[in-house]
C-alpha positions in Angstrom: 103.9 112.8 102.3 101.6 115.4 100.0 104.2 116.7 97.6 101.8 118.8 95.7 100.8 120.8 99.3 104.6 121.7 100.0 105.7 124.6 98.6 109.0 124.8 96.1 111.6 125.6 98.9 109.9 122.8 101.3 110.6 120.4 98.3 114.2 121.1 97.9 114.8 121.2 101.7 113.2 117.4 101.7 115.2 116.1 98.9 119.0 118.0 100.3 117.7 116.0 104.1 117.2 112.7 102.0 119.6 112.7 99.7 122.3 113.6 103.8 120.9 110.4 104.9 121.7 108.3 101.8 125.3 109.8 102.1 125.8 109.3 105.7 123.6 105.5 105.3 126.9 104.9 102.6 129.1 106.6 105.2 131.0 108.7 102.7 132.0 112.1 103.6 130.4 115.1 102.0 134.2 115.3 100.8 134.0 111.6 99.0 130.6 112.3 98.0 131.6 115.1 96.0 135.2 113.7 95.0 132.8 110.4 93.5 130.2 112.6 92.1 132.8 115.4 90.3 131.8 118.5 92.1 132.5 120.8 95.0 132.3 120.3 98.0 130.7 122.9 98.3 127.8 122.0 96.0 127.7 118.9 98.1 126.5 121.3 101.3 124.5 123.5 99.1 122.4 120.4 98.3 122.6 119.2 101.9 121.5 122.0 103.2 118.4 122.5 101.1 119.5 125.6 98.3 118.4 125.4 94.8 121.1 123.8 92.8 120.9 122.9 89.1 120.0 119.4 88.2 123.3 119.1 86.6 124.7 119.3 90.2 122.4 117.0 91.4 122.7 114.0 88.8 125.9 112.9 89.8 124.9 112.9 93.5 122.0 110.6 93.1 124.1 108.1 90.2 127.2 108.2 93.5 124.3 107.3 96.2 122.9 104.8 93.8 119.0 106.7 94.2 119.0 107.6 90.3 116.8 104.8 89.4 114.1 106.5 91.7 114.0 108.8 89.2 111.5 106.2 87.2 109.1 106.5 90.0 109.0 110.1 89.6 109.3 110.2 86.2 107.9 107.3 84.9 107.4 106.9 80.9 103.9 107.2 79.6 103.2 104.7 77.3 100.3 104.7 74.7 96.5 104.9 75.5 94.3 102.4 74.8 92.8 104.0 71.9 96.4 104.2 70.4 97.1 100.5 71.1 93.6 99.8 69.3 94.8 101.8 66.2 98.0 100.0 66.1 95.8 96.4 66.3 93.9 97.5 63.5 90.9 97.9 65.8 89.9 101.7 65.7 86.7 101.8 68.2 83.5 103.2 66.8 81.5 105.8 68.3 78.2 104.5 70.4 75.1 106.0 69.0 72.5 106.4 70.9 68.6 106.9 69.8 67.0 110.3 69.7 63.7 110.0 71.4 
């Protein structure tokens, strides 16, 4: 799926649909998910309908559905650049100079 081509509203709907699919796969009712996540039944319904909710409401749902680890793929930690690695090793790169004709 080309997420960048989708509108924000479409992405929110897709997230809600996918979370609903995970809930159904785990055989949780909306009420059971709400209780386990510590949020209201209304909020679970809003998420699944594709209505915007705060991330603080989304995270407990993801935790209960055991998909929170997927955030690593969404926002991977940025490691040091190759130049930073070289500096850490004490090898500072030199600029290549070319002869002018």
